[in-house]
N, C-alpha and C positions, 0 to 999 in steps of 0.2 A: 586443356580443351581448346580446340580451332574453332573459332567463329567466323562467319561472315560478318562484315561490319555492320549490317542492318540488324542481324540477329543478336550480337552482343549489345548494342544500343537498347534493344528491348528488354534483354535480360537484365541489364543495368538499371533500367528504369522500373522494372517490375519488382527487383530486388529493394530498390530504395523505398519504393512504395509500400511494400509489405513490412519491411523493418520500422518505417515512420508509423504506421498504423499500431504498432505493438506498445505504444507508450502507455504507461499506468501511472496516474497521479497517486500521491500517497493518499492512503485511506485509513480509516479505523478498522482493525481486525476484532471481529467479535467470535470468539470461538464458539462453536456449536449453535450459530446463527440459524442453520438449516436443519437442526434437530428437531423434528416434528414432536417428538416425545418429550422435551424438554418443558417444564413446567412455565417458564418465561417466554416460550415461542411466540414470536409475533407481536410482543408487547416492548415499549419503552423500558428502559431501566429506570428505577426510581432512586437508584444512588449507585455511584461508581467509586471501586477502591483502587482501580489501576487501568490504564489503556494502553493498548499496543498499536503502534502505527507501522503499517506495511508500506515501503518504499523502495523504489529503485533509485540508486545514486546517479543513474544517467538522466532520469526524467523528474527528480525533485531536488530542490535545494535544502540545505539543513534549516534554513528558516521556515520553511513550508511546513516541515516535519514537526518542529517545535511549536508553531502556531496552531496546528491542528490539535497537538496534545493540550496546550492552553485553553482552547477554545472548547476541546470536549470536556476536560476536567471542570471549566469555568461554568458550563451548564449546570452543575451540581453544587456551585459556590466553593469550589475547591481549586488549589492550584498544582500544577503539574511538576514532579520533580523526578529527573531523569534517573533511572535505576541501571538499566544494561541495554545490550544490542545482542541480538541473536540471529542466527540464519536457520534455525530450527522450527519456525513457527508458520512463516508466510510463504505462498507459493513462489514458483520460479518467476513470475513475471514482475513480482516485487519482492525480492527476496530477504530483504533486510527489516527486521524487526527491531523498533525502538520502543523499549518498555519504560512507562512512566507510572508513578505512584501518584495517585490523586489525593492530596492532603488538606 
């Protein structure tokens, strides 16, 4: 692609801004949270057996993921124990799923 100097600068600036706007912090994945036919739709959980944290390794540090799992299980008086990592659960913006058991 051949660009005029001004056009290239604008393209690079726009690309940088758009890529920077796509950061996604680690978050707790709640399967079926938008399923209106679920009996628990719109209610806070009363107990938690496991928690899945979705994250992107470019935007989240491992310590942030662990802290989120510990804090989430801690709300129910439990501790988080790492079980596995998966690439089949979370969306592409945060493709890595860290699965923890709350014990």
